[in-house]
C-alpha positions as CSV (number, residue, x, y, z in Angstrom):
1,X,23.9,-84.3,13.9
2,X,24.3,-82.0,17.0
3,X,21.2,-80.3,17.8
4,X,20.5,-76.6,20.2
5,X,17.5,-75.0,21.9
6,X,18.2,-71.6,21.2
7,X,16.3,-69.0,23.9
8,X,16.9,-65.2,25.1
9,X,15.5,-64.6,28.7
10,X,14.8,-61.3,30.2
11,X,12.4,-60.1,33.0
12,X,9.6,-57.0,32.6
13,X,8.8,-54.9,35.6
14,X,5.5,-53.0,34.2
15,X,6.0,-53.5,30.6
16,X,9.6,-52.2,30.5
17,X,12.6,-53.9,30.7
18,X,14.4,-54.5,33.5
19,X,17.0,-57.1,33.7
20,X,18.8,-59.1,30.6
21,X,21.9,-59.9,29.5
22,X,23.3,-56.6,27.7
23,X,21.9,-55.0,31.1
24,X,23.4,-58.4,33.4
25,X,26.9,-57.4,31.8
26,X,26.7,-53.9,32.3
27,X,26.2,-54.6,35.8
28,X,29.1,-56.5,36.1
29,X,30.6,-54.4,34.0
30,X,30.6,-51.2,36.8
31,X,31.1,-53.9,39.7
32,X,34.4,-54.9,38.7
33,X,35.4,-51.6,37.4
34,X,33.7,-49.3,40.0
35,X,32.4,-47.0,36.6
36,X,30.5,-46.4,34.7
37,X,32.6,-44.8,31.7
38,X,34.8,-47.6,32.6
39,X,32.1,-50.4,32.3
40,X,31.2,-49.1,29.3
41,X,34.3,-49.1,27.7
42,X,35.0,-52.7,28.3
43,X,32.1,-53.5,26.4
44,X,32.8,-51.2,23.7
45,X,29.4,-49.0,24.0
46,X,28.7,-45.6,24.3
47,X,29.0,-43.8,28.4
48,X,25.6,-42.6,26.9
49,X,23.9,-45.9,25.9
50,X,25.5,-47.3,29.4
51,X,23.7,-44.3,31.2
52,X,20.2,-45.1,29.1
53,X,20.4,-49.0,30.5
54,X,20.9,-48.6,33.9
55,X,18.6,-45.5,34.3
56,X,16.1,-48.3,32.8
57,X,17.1,-50.7,35.0
58,X,16.8,-48.1,38.2
59,X,13.6,-46.2,37.2
60,X,12.3,-50.3,36.6
61,X,14.1,-52.2,40.0
62,X,12.0,-51.6,43.1
63,X,15.6,-50.1,44.8
64,X,18.3,-49.1,43.3
65,X,21.4,-50.8,42.3
66,X,23.5,-49.0,41.6
67,X,25.3,-46.1,44.3
68,X,27.4,-43.8,42.2
69,X,29.7,-40.8,43.5
70,X,30.0,-37.8,41.9
71,X,34.0,-37.1,39.6
72,X,36.2,-34.6,42.1
73,X,40.2,-34.8,42.1
74,X,39.7,-39.2,41.6
75,X,37.2,-39.1,39.3
76,X,33.5,-40.0,40.3
77,X,32.7,-44.2,40.3
78,X,29.8,-46.5,40.4
79,X,29.2,-49.7,42.4
80,X,26.6,-52.2,42.7
81,X,24.1,-52.0,45.6
82,X,23.7,-55.5,47.4
83,X,20.1,-55.4,46.0
84,X,22.0,-54.7,42.2
85,X,24.1,-57.6,43.4
86,X,21.3,-59.8,44.1
87,X,19.2,-58.7,41.0
88,X,22.6,-60.1,39.4
89,X,22.3,-63.5,41.3
90,X,19.5,-64.0,40.4
91,X,19.3,-63.3,37.1
92,X,22.8,-65.6,36.3
93,X,20.6,-68.7,38.5
94,X,17.0,-67.9,36.3
95,X,19.4,-67.9,33.4
96,X,21.3,-71.2,34.3
97,X,18.4,-72.5,35.5
98,X,16.8,-72.1,32.1
99,X,18.7,-73.9,29.6
100,X,19.1,-76.7,32.3
101,X,15.3,-77.1,31.2
102,X,16.3,-76.8,27.2
103,X,19.7,-79.2,27.6
104,X,17.3,-81.7,29.0
105,X,13.5,-80.5,26.6
106,X,15.7,-81.3,23.8
107,X,16.5,-84.9,24.5
108,X,12.3,-85.1,23.2
109,X,13.9,-84.0,19.7
110,X,17.4,-86.3,19.7
111,X,14.6,-89.1,20.5
112,X,12.7,-88.9,17.5
């Protein structure tokens, strides 16, 4: 029988979620697509929900995580700031380290 430990992590700032899996997926999708609306579509969430998540991240972060350009002839766009990219990278590393730690802890259960 194979055991698994299930866990989800998120980072809060003043009781507001700064980053979690959903927010990080959104930030990565913005970086990939170059637009909040395209990112929302790629994740199958509404634009309103995506905007609310991004707004929440920006309000909790020390600095802006995205640079947004207003729509015009070619439409608007969004990209991650260097700070936003660094946050995503840090979250991914924290998440991986958490899973590595939990995998090692699981040995305590498997050895009983």
